[in-house]
SEKE-963290 format. One line per 2 residues: number of its first residue (from 1); their letters; for each residue x, y, z of C-alpha. Coordinates in steps of 0.02 Angstrom, whole numbers, plus 50000, padded with zeros to 5 digits. Each point is the difference from the previous one (the first is absolute). Layout:
% SEKE-963290
NUM) a) X,Y,Z ~ ... .
//
This chain:
% SEKE-963290
1) xx) 49662,49588,49280 ~ 49984,49994,50187 .
3) xx) 49853,50083,50078 ~ 49984,49916,50169 .
5) xx) 49927,50109,50131 ~ 50047,49992,50188 .
7) xx) 49872,50026,50134 ~ 50060,50115,50142 .
9) xx) 49898,50047,50150 ~ 49998,50173,50063 .
11) xx) 49986,50082,50166 ~ 49816,50047,49951 .
13) xx) 49904,49835,50017 ~ 49884,50048,49864 .
15) xx) 50135,50030,49873 ~ 50115,49870,49916 .
17) xx) 50131,50045,49869 ~ 50034,49896,49846 .
19) xx) 50177,50026,49944 ~ 50054,49970,49823 .
21) xx) 50174,49965,49936 ~ 49988,50156,49891 .
23) xx) 49966,50186,50012 ~ 49808,50020,49955 .
25) xx) 49994,50191,49993 ~ 50148,50109,49984 .
27) xx) 49942,50190,50036 ~ 49885,49997,50150 .
29) xx) 49879,49901,50107 ~ 49810,49975,49983 .
31) xx) 49854,49976,50115 ~ 49834,49943,49939 .
33) xx) 49855,49990,50112 ~ 49868,49933,49881 .
35) xx) 49978,49936,49819 ~ 49971,50174,49926 .
37) xx) 50159,50071,50072 ~ 50092,49854,49918 .
39) xx) 49953,50053,49824 ~ 50183,50006,49948 .
41) xx) 50052,49836,50076 ~ 49918,49839,49931 .
43) xx) 50088,49898,50132 ~ 49920,50103,50142 .
45) xx) 49820,49995,49910 ~ 50023,49801,50005 .
47) xx) 50041,49998,50171 ~ 49851,50113,50047 .
49) xx) 49895,49860,49921 ~ 50029,49899,50163 .
51) xx) 49877,50058,50135 ~ 50120,49996,50146 .
53) xx) 50113,50123,49910 ~ 49985,50172,50082 .
55) xx) 50158,50097,49944 ~ 50143,49968,49870 .
57) xx) 50168,50083,50013 ~ 50130,49975,49868 .
59) xx) 50185,50070,50021 ~ 50170,49951,49947 .
61) xx) 50005,49808,49987 ~ 49844,49958,50097 .
63) xx) 49805,50005,50011 ~ 49929,50020,50171 .
65) xx) 49819,49948,50029 ~ 49889,50057,50150 .
67) xx) 49855,49882,50027 ~ 49835,50007,50087 .
69) xx) 49978,49897,50163 ~ 49884,49877,49917 .
71) xx) 50145,49888,49956 ~ 50167,49948,50077 .
73) xx) 50164,50019,49911 ~ 50044,49819,50009 .
75) xx) 49843,49954,49903 ~ 50025,50122,49851 .
77) xx) 50177,50055,49994 ~ 50051,49853,49887 .
79) xx) 49861,50047,49873 ~ 50058,50180,49995 .
81) xx) 50186,49945,49976 ~ 49941,49892,49850 .
83) xx) 49893,50131,49927 ~ 50141,50130,50013 .
85) xx) 50134,49880,49933 ~ 49890,49948,49851 .
87) xx) 49966,50186,49963 ~ 50190,50038,49998 .
89) xx) 50028,49848,49886 ~ 49882,50077,49878 .
91) xx) 50130,50150,49963 ~ 49853,50120,50015 .
93) xx) 50052,50161,50091 ~ 49961,50012,50181 .
95) xx) 49948,50190,49988 ~ 49987,50079,49834 .
97) xx) 50160,50081,49958 ~ 49935,50155,49924 .
99) xx) 49914,50037,50168 ~ 50162,49990,50101 .
101) xx) 50082,50166,50014 ~ 50168,49985,49914 .
103) xx) 50114,50128,50086 ~ 50166,50019,50061 .
105) xx) 49995,49945,50183 ~ 50122,50080,50122 .
107) xx) 50128,49872,50057 ~ 50111,50008,50148 .
109) xx) 50155,49885,50016 ~ 50124,49998,50154 .
111) xx) 50161,49906,50019 ~ 50029,49887,50150 .
113) xx) 50159,49911,50042 ~ 49992,49806,50035 .
115) xx) 50107,49890,50106 ~ 50088,49942,49841 .
117) xx) 50121,50152,49962 ~ 49990,49955,49813 .
119) xx) 49807,50024,49994 ~ 49896,50151,50008 .
121) xx) 49808,49996,50013 ~ 49897,50129,49907 .
123) xx) 49817,50015,50069 ~ 49867,50076,49899 .
125) xx) 49829,50057,50061 ~ 49910,49881,49884 .
127) xx) 49990,49820,49969 ~ 50121,49944,49859 .
129) xx) 49977,49812,49982 ~ 49881,49868,50064 .
131) xx) 50135,49868,50017 ~ 50179,50004,50051 .
133) xx) 50119,50006,49852 ~ 50185,49978,49998 .
135) xx) 50117,50044,49851 ~ 50172,49940,49990 .
137) xx) 50044,50083,49832 ~ 49917,50089,49864 .
139) xx) 49937,49846,49902 ~ 49889,49964,50162 .
141) xx) 49914,50174,49971 ~ 49933,49985,49829 .
143) xx) 49820,50034,50048 ~ 50044,50134,50131 .
145) xx) 50076,50161,49909 ~ 50035,50079,50163 .
147) xx) 50119,49874,50059 ~ 50068,49984,49820 .
149) xx) 50046,50187,50017 ~ 50080,49982,50174 .
151) xx) 50116,49876,49925 ~ 50068,50133,49883 .
153) xx) 50078,50071,50154 ~ 50172,49921,50000 .
155) xx) 50004,49980,50187 ~ 49832,49911,50013 .
157) xx) 50035,49808,50031 ~ 49833,49926,50040 .
159) xx) 49821,50059,50038 ~ 49860,49935,50108 .
161) xx) 49819,50070,50003 ~ 49856,49976,50122 .
163) xx) 49836,50085,50052 ~ 50056,50183,50007 .
165) xx) 50192,49985,49998 ~ 50149,49968,49884 .
167) xx) 50156,49938,50070 ~ 50159,50040,49901 .
169) xx) 50157,49896,50023 ~ 50157,50099,49941 .
171) xx) 50175,49952,49941 ~ 50143,50065,50109 .
173) xx) 50056,50128,49867 ~ 49882,50129,50064 .
175) xx) 49955,50069,50175 ~ 49821,50023,50057 .
177) xx) 50042,50182,50046 ~ 50026,50036,49811 .
179) xx) 49863,49906,49927 ~ 49847,49992,50114 .
181) xx) 49930,50169,49942 ~ 50014,49961,49823 .
183) xx) 49918,49828,50014 ~ 49863,50073,50112 .
185) xx) 49956,50134,49875 ~ 50000,49878,49850 .
187) xx) 49886,49878,50093 ~ 49885,50136,50057 .
189) xx) 49992,50079,49820 ~ 49964,49834,49922 .
191) xx) 49859,49951,50122 ~ 49919,50171,49975 .
193) xx) 49991,49984,49816 ~ 49964,49815,49979 .
195) xx) 49844,49924,50091 ~ 50037,49822,49947 .
197) xx) 50165,49929,50061 ~ 49994,49822,49942 .
199) xx) 49941,49956,49820 ~ 49870,49879,49986 .
201) xx) 49965,49964,50186 ~ 49854,49887,49970 .
203) xx) 50130,49868,49921 ~ 50111,49887,50098 .
205) xx) 50156,50103,50026 ~ 50140,49945,49880 .
207) xx) 50124,50100,50098 ~ 50007,49889,50146 .
209) xx) 50170,49941,50032 ~ 50037,49820,50059 .
211) xx) 49984,50059,50176 ~ 49832,50062,49975 .
213) xx) 49941,49850,49900 ~ 50055,49886,50147 .
215) xx) 49897,50085,50119 ~ 49868,49891,50097 .
217) xx) 49852,50098,50057 ~ 49923,49935,50158 .
219) xx) 49834,49959,49925 ~ 50090,49867,49882 .
221) xx) 50076,49912,50148 ~ 49936,49889,50139 .
223) xx) 50066,49934,50168 ~ 50157,50072,50079 .
225) xx) 50057,50098,49838 ~ 49838,50089,50005 .
227) xx) 50024,50053,50185 ~ 50176,50058,49965 .
229) xx) 49943,50099,49844 ~ 49853,50081,50097 .
231) xx) 50113,50042,50148 ~ 50131,50084,49880 .
233) xx) 49858,50094,49915 ~ 49925,50067,50161 .
235) xx) 50147,50028,50113 ~ 50149,50023,49889 .
237) xx) 49959,50074,49831 ~ 49930,50175,50071 .
239) xx) 50159,50023,50088 ~ 50118,49967,49851 .
241) xx) 49885,50097,49890 ~ 50024,50154,50102 .
243) xx) 50189,49973,49974 ~ 49965,49989,49810 .
245) xx) 50016,49811,49978 ~ 49901,49840,49995 .
247) xx) 50010,49825,50064 ~ 49922,49850,49902 .
249) xx) 49975,49826,50072 ~ 50086,49886,49882 .
251) xx) 49999,49821,50081 ~ 50011,49896,50160 .
253) xx) 50113,49851,50016 ~ 49905,49873,50105 .
255) xx) 50163,49902,50033 ~ 50122,50152,50058 .
257) xx) 49850,50099,50058 ~ 50074,50152,49900 .
259) xx) 49901,50136,49934 ~ 50055,50069,49833 .
261) xx) 49958,50178,49963 ~ 50035,50129,49856 .
263) xx) 50058,50169,50050 ~ 49951,50141,49876 .
265) xx) 50019,50189,49987 ~ 50104,50084,50135 .
267) xx) 50010,49833,50101 ~ 50093,49914,49856 .
269) xx) 50190,50008,50029 ~ 49970,50110,50160 .
271) xx) 50145,49990,50126 ~ 49875,49982,50136 .
273) xx) 49889,49873,49917 ~ 50097,49855,50086 .
275) xx) 49966,50069,50171 ~ 49821,50038,49963 .
277) xx) 49976,49816,49938 ~ 50087,49924,50154 .
279) xx) 49944,50120,50134 ~ 49831,50057,49942 .
281) xx) 49909,49879,49875 ~ 50079,49838,50057 .
283) xx) 49960,50031,50179 ~ 49822,50054,49956 .
285) xx) 49966,49841,49910 ~ 50085,49900,50136 .
287) xx) 49893,50081,50128 ~ 49839,49983,49909 .
289) xx) 50031,49820,49922 ~ 50096,49914,50154 .
291) xx) 50117,49860,49942 ~ 49950,50014,49818 .
293) xx) 50121,50130,49925 ~ 50195,49974,50018 .
295) xx) 50057,50151,49893 ~ 49951,50131,49877 .
297) xx) 50109,49993,49837 ~ 49996,50149,49871 .
299) xx) 50026,49930,49825 ~ 50064,50170,49935 .
301) x) 50019,50103,50152 .
//
Protein backbone atom coordinates (compact mmCIF):
# COMPACT_ATOMS: atom_id res chain seq x y z
CA UNK A 1 0.00 0.00 0.00
CA UNK A 2 1.37 3.37 -0.99
CA UNK A 3 0.55 6.24 1.33
CA UNK A 4 3.29 8.69 0.51
CA UNK A 5 2.37 12.33 1.13
CA UNK A 6 3.67 15.22 -0.96
CA UNK A 7 4.34 18.59 0.69
CA UNK A 8 2.89 21.41 -1.44
CA UNK A 9 3.31 25.11 -0.53
CA UNK A 10 0.38 27.47 -1.12
CA UNK A 11 0.03 31.17 -1.86
CA UNK A 12 -0.75 31.67 1.85
CA UNK A 13 2.58 31.33 3.66
CA UNK A 14 0.84 30.09 6.80
CA UNK A 15 -0.77 27.14 4.97
CA UNK A 16 0.82 24.03 3.49
CA UNK A 17 -1.01 21.22 1.69
CA UNK A 18 -0.14 17.58 2.24
CA UNK A 19 -1.32 15.71 -0.86
CA UNK A 20 -2.00 11.97 -0.78
CA UNK A 21 -2.12 9.52 -3.68
CA UNK A 22 -5.76 8.68 -2.98
CA UNK A 23 -8.98 10.48 -2.22
CA UNK A 24 -9.42 11.06 1.51
CA UNK A 25 -13.06 12.21 1.43
CA UNK A 26 -15.59 11.81 -1.33
CA UNK A 27 -18.56 14.03 -0.63
CA UNK A 28 -17.50 17.38 0.77
CA UNK A 29 -14.68 19.42 2.30
CA UNK A 30 -14.08 20.06 6.00
CA UNK A 31 -12.58 22.87 8.05
CA UNK A 32 -11.66 22.39 11.70
CA UNK A 33 -10.54 25.36 13.83
CA UNK A 34 -9.98 23.41 17.05
CA UNK A 35 -9.98 19.92 18.50
CA UNK A 36 -13.65 20.10 19.54
CA UNK A 37 -14.74 20.84 15.98
CA UNK A 38 -12.65 17.84 14.86
CA UNK A 39 -14.65 15.29 16.87
CA UNK A 40 -15.53 13.40 13.66
CA UNK A 41 -11.93 13.26 12.40
CA UNK A 42 -9.35 11.36 14.43
CA UNK A 43 -6.61 12.55 12.07
CA UNK A 44 -7.48 16.21 12.64
CA UNK A 45 -7.66 15.58 16.39
CA UNK A 46 -4.13 14.16 16.32
CA UNK A 47 -2.85 17.16 14.37
CA UNK A 48 -4.31 19.55 16.96
CA UNK A 49 -2.10 17.92 19.59
CA UNK A 50 0.74 19.79 17.91
CA UNK A 51 0.80 23.29 19.47
CA UNK A 52 1.57 25.11 16.23
CA UNK A 53 -1.52 23.80 14.35
CA UNK A 54 -4.14 26.55 13.98
CA UNK A 55 -6.60 25.17 11.40
CA UNK A 56 -7.00 21.85 9.57
CA UNK A 57 -8.68 21.58 6.15
CA UNK A 58 -9.55 18.21 4.57
CA UNK A 59 -10.80 17.91 0.98
CA UNK A 60 -10.49 15.48 -1.92
CA UNK A 61 -6.93 14.08 -1.76
CA UNK A 62 -5.27 16.51 0.63
CA UNK A 63 -4.98 17.78 4.17
CA UNK A 64 -4.08 21.47 4.48
CA UNK A 65 -2.73 22.85 7.73
CA UNK A 66 -2.55 26.47 8.83
CA UNK A 67 0.11 27.14 11.46
CA UNK A 68 0.73 29.73 14.12
CA UNK A 69 3.78 31.98 13.71
CA UNK A 70 5.73 30.31 16.54
CA UNK A 71 7.37 27.90 14.06
CA UNK A 72 8.66 27.90 10.48
CA UNK A 73 7.37 25.38 7.96
CA UNK A 74 10.81 24.01 7.13
CA UNK A 75 11.15 22.97 10.78
CA UNK A 76 7.84 21.14 11.13
CA UNK A 77 6.45 20.11 7.70
CA UNK A 78 8.43 16.88 7.67
CA UNK A 79 6.95 15.87 11.02
CA UNK A 80 3.44 16.65 9.80
CA UNK A 81 3.98 14.74 6.55
CA UNK A 82 5.12 11.66 8.48
CA UNK A 83 2.23 11.92 10.93
CA UNK A 84 -0.35 12.14 8.14
CA UNK A 85 1.31 9.33 6.15
CA UNK A 86 1.39 7.06 9.21
CA UNK A 87 -2.29 7.73 9.86
CA UNK A 88 -3.25 6.87 6.27
CA UNK A 89 -1.18 3.68 6.57
CA UNK A 90 -3.37 2.64 9.52
CA UNK A 91 -6.42 2.42 7.26
CA UNK A 92 -8.61 4.38 9.68
CA UNK A 93 -11.16 6.80 8.15
CA UNK A 94 -9.96 10.38 7.72
CA UNK A 95 -13.46 11.66 8.51
CA UNK A 96 -16.12 9.35 9.91
CA UNK A 97 -18.07 8.18 6.88
CA UNK A 98 -21.41 8.42 8.65
CA UNK A 99 -20.80 12.12 9.16
CA UNK A 100 -20.20 12.76 5.48
CA UNK A 101 -23.32 13.78 3.62
CA UNK A 102 -23.86 11.07 1.05
CA UNK A 103 -25.91 12.72 -1.62
CA UNK A 104 -26.03 13.00 -5.36
CA UNK A 105 -23.71 15.85 -6.30
CA UNK A 106 -24.65 17.78 -9.46
CA UNK A 107 -22.03 17.22 -12.14
CA UNK A 108 -21.45 19.10 -15.36
CA UNK A 109 -19.39 17.76 -18.25
CA UNK A 110 -18.47 19.58 -21.42
CA UNK A 111 -16.73 18.28 -24.54
CA UNK A 112 -13.65 20.01 -25.90
CA UNK A 113 -11.87 19.24 -29.15
CA UNK A 114 -8.11 18.58 -29.11
CA UNK A 115 -5.33 18.98 -31.68
CA UNK A 116 -5.72 15.24 -32.31
CA UNK A 117 -8.81 14.79 -34.51
CA UNK A 118 -9.28 11.28 -33.13
CA UNK A 119 -9.46 12.44 -29.50
CA UNK A 120 -12.16 14.38 -27.65
CA UNK A 121 -11.63 15.75 -24.14
CA UNK A 122 -14.52 15.53 -21.65
CA UNK A 123 -14.06 17.97 -18.76
CA UNK A 124 -15.94 17.64 -15.45
CA UNK A 125 -16.50 20.15 -12.66
CA UNK A 126 -14.97 17.76 -10.12
CA UNK A 127 -11.61 16.10 -9.64
CA UNK A 128 -11.74 12.55 -10.99
CA UNK A 129 -8.33 11.02 -10.24
CA UNK A 130 -5.24 12.00 -8.28
CA UNK A 131 -2.80 10.49 -10.80
CA UNK A 132 -2.83 10.25 -14.57
CA UNK A 133 -4.07 6.91 -15.91
CA UNK A 134 -3.93 5.57 -19.47
CA UNK A 135 -5.99 2.62 -20.70
CA UNK A 136 -5.15 0.93 -23.98
CA UNK A 137 -7.87 -1.73 -23.66
CA UNK A 138 -10.58 -3.03 -21.35
CA UNK A 139 -8.15 -5.28 -19.47
CA UNK A 140 -6.22 -2.21 -18.33
CA UNK A 141 -9.44 -0.89 -16.80
CA UNK A 142 -10.25 -3.74 -14.41
CA UNK A 143 -10.28 -1.39 -11.39
CA UNK A 144 -12.07 1.48 -13.13
CA UNK A 145 -15.69 0.66 -13.90
CA UNK A 146 -16.31 3.91 -15.75
CA UNK A 147 -13.56 3.15 -18.25
CA UNK A 148 -14.72 -0.47 -18.58
CA UNK A 149 -18.14 0.83 -19.57
CA UNK A 150 -16.60 3.29 -22.04
CA UNK A 151 -14.90 0.39 -23.80
CA UNK A 152 -18.36 -1.14 -24.31
CA UNK A 153 -18.91 1.56 -26.92
CA UNK A 154 -17.55 -0.05 -30.12
CA UNK A 155 -16.00 3.21 -31.31
CA UNK A 156 -13.82 3.74 -28.19
CA UNK A 157 -10.20 2.83 -28.87
CA UNK A 158 -8.29 4.20 -25.85
CA UNK A 159 -9.03 6.27 -22.74
CA UNK A 160 -6.84 8.65 -20.74
CA UNK A 161 -7.80 10.24 -17.39
CA UNK A 162 -6.11 13.01 -15.44
CA UNK A 163 -7.26 15.52 -12.83
CA UNK A 164 -10.79 16.53 -13.95
CA UNK A 165 -10.92 15.26 -17.53
CA UNK A 166 -11.24 12.14 -19.65
CA UNK A 167 -9.75 11.95 -23.14
CA UNK A 168 -11.42 9.43 -25.43
CA UNK A 169 -9.59 8.16 -28.53
CA UNK A 170 -12.04 6.85 -31.14
CA UNK A 171 -11.84 4.50 -34.10
CA UNK A 172 -12.47 5.87 -37.60
CA UNK A 173 -15.82 4.04 -37.78
CA UNK A 174 -17.58 6.95 -36.05
CA UNK A 175 -17.66 10.73 -36.38
CA UNK A 176 -17.57 13.01 -33.35
CA UNK A 177 -20.72 14.80 -34.48
CA UNK A 178 -22.60 11.53 -34.07
CA UNK A 179 -21.18 10.30 -30.74
CA UNK A 180 -20.04 13.29 -28.65
CA UNK A 181 -23.40 14.02 -27.04
CA UNK A 182 -23.93 10.34 -26.20
CA UNK A 183 -20.50 10.06 -24.56
CA UNK A 184 -20.83 13.34 -22.70
CA UNK A 185 -24.19 12.38 -21.20
CA UNK A 186 -22.98 8.89 -20.30
CA UNK A 187 -19.93 10.26 -18.47
CA UNK A 188 -21.99 12.96 -16.71
CA UNK A 189 -24.59 10.45 -15.52
CA UNK A 190 -21.94 8.04 -14.25
CA UNK A 191 -20.04 10.73 -12.34
CA UNK A 192 -23.23 12.06 -10.78
CA UNK A 193 -24.15 8.64 -9.40
CA UNK A 194 -20.70 7.35 -8.43
CA UNK A 195 -18.51 9.27 -5.99
CA UNK A 196 -15.57 6.88 -6.31
CA UNK A 197 -14.10 6.49 -9.79
CA UNK A 198 -11.14 4.21 -9.12
CA UNK A 199 -11.49 1.22 -6.82
CA UNK A 200 -8.95 0.91 -4.02
CA UNK A 201 -7.10 4.10 -4.83
CA UNK A 202 -4.91 3.59 -1.78
CA UNK A 203 -3.29 0.60 -3.49
CA UNK A 204 -0.61 0.91 -6.12
CA UNK A 205 -2.57 0.95 -9.33
CA UNK A 206 -2.55 -2.32 -11.21
CA UNK A 207 -4.11 -0.63 -14.22
CA UNK A 208 -0.92 1.14 -15.19
CA UNK A 209 0.20 0.40 -18.70
CA UNK A 210 3.83 -0.19 -19.54
CA UNK A 211 4.20 3.49 -20.39
CA UNK A 212 2.90 4.51 -16.96
CA UNK A 213 5.16 2.06 -15.17
CA UNK A 214 8.17 3.46 -16.99
CA UNK A 215 7.53 7.01 -15.83
CA UNK A 216 10.48 8.53 -13.98
CA UNK A 217 9.28 11.15 -11.45
CA UNK A 218 11.69 14.06 -11.04
CA UNK A 219 12.16 13.34 -7.35
CA UNK A 220 13.68 9.95 -8.23
CA UNK A 221 16.22 11.46 -10.62
CA UNK A 222 19.41 13.48 -10.28
CA UNK A 223 21.65 15.67 -12.40
CA UNK A 224 20.63 16.55 -15.96
CA UNK A 225 17.75 14.02 -16.18
CA UNK A 226 16.20 15.65 -13.11
CA UNK A 227 16.51 19.10 -14.69
CA UNK A 228 14.87 17.86 -17.89
CA UNK A 229 12.02 16.18 -16.01
CA UNK A 230 11.41 19.34 -13.96
CA UNK A 231 11.31 21.52 -17.09
CA UNK A 232 8.78 19.18 -18.71
CA UNK A 233 6.71 19.18 -15.52
CA UNK A 234 6.64 22.95 -15.11
CA UNK A 235 6.60 24.29 -18.67
CA UNK A 236 5.22 21.54 -20.91
CA UNK A 237 2.74 19.40 -18.95
CA UNK A 238 0.22 22.21 -18.28
CA UNK A 239 0.05 22.99 -21.99
CA UNK A 240 -0.42 19.40 -23.15
CA UNK A 241 -2.91 18.75 -20.33
CA UNK A 242 -5.06 21.58 -21.67
CA UNK A 243 -5.14 19.64 -24.94
CA UNK A 244 -6.20 16.43 -23.17
CA UNK A 245 -2.81 14.76 -23.13
CA UNK A 246 0.33 14.17 -21.12
CA UNK A 247 4.08 13.96 -21.61
CA UNK A 248 6.27 11.72 -19.46
CA UNK A 249 10.05 11.84 -19.21
CA UNK A 250 11.46 8.40 -20.01
CA UNK A 251 15.25 8.69 -20.33
CA UNK A 252 18.24 10.80 -21.37
CA UNK A 253 20.99 9.33 -23.54
CA UNK A 254 24.32 10.89 -22.53
CA UNK A 255 26.02 9.74 -25.72
CA UNK A 256 23.52 11.10 -28.26
CA UNK A 257 22.07 13.81 -25.98
CA UNK A 258 18.61 12.62 -26.99
CA UNK A 259 15.66 13.04 -24.61
CA UNK A 260 13.15 10.19 -24.77
CA UNK A 261 9.57 10.94 -23.75
CA UNK A 262 6.24 9.13 -23.70
CA UNK A 263 3.14 10.81 -25.12
CA UNK A 264 -0.24 9.90 -23.62
CA UNK A 265 -3.87 10.78 -24.17
CA UNK A 266 -4.58 13.19 -27.02
CA UNK A 267 -0.84 13.62 -27.63
CA UNK A 268 -0.34 9.96 -28.54
CA UNK A 269 -0.62 9.53 -32.27
CA UNK A 270 -1.55 13.16 -32.80
CA UNK A 271 -0.63 14.39 -36.32
CA UNK A 272 0.78 17.61 -34.86
CA UNK A 273 2.83 15.89 -32.15
CA UNK A 274 5.99 15.78 -34.27
CA UNK A 275 5.81 19.51 -34.88
CA UNK A 276 5.12 20.10 -31.19
CA UNK A 277 8.14 18.02 -30.22
CA UNK A 278 10.52 19.65 -32.69
CA UNK A 279 9.35 23.26 -32.68
CA UNK A 280 8.16 23.47 -29.10
CA UNK A 281 9.61 21.07 -26.55
CA UNK A 282 12.94 20.47 -28.28
CA UNK A 283 13.62 24.18 -28.72
CA UNK A 284 12.60 24.88 -25.13
CA UNK A 285 15.04 22.31 -23.76
CA UNK A 286 17.82 23.54 -26.04
CA UNK A 287 17.27 27.10 -24.86
CA UNK A 288 17.15 26.21 -21.18
CA UNK A 289 19.92 23.59 -21.31
CA UNK A 290 22.36 24.90 -23.96
CA UNK A 291 24.47 22.28 -25.75
CA UNK A 292 23.10 19.50 -23.57
CA UNK A 293 20.10 18.42 -25.67
CA UNK A 294 20.28 17.26 -29.27
CA UNK A 295 16.71 16.13 -29.94
CA UNK A 296 13.47 14.96 -28.33
CA UNK A 297 12.26 11.51 -29.32
CA UNK A 298 8.72 10.25 -28.64
CA UNK A 299 8.59 6.54 -27.89
CA UNK A 300 4.92 6.12 -28.77
CA UNK A 301 3.99 9.48 -30.30
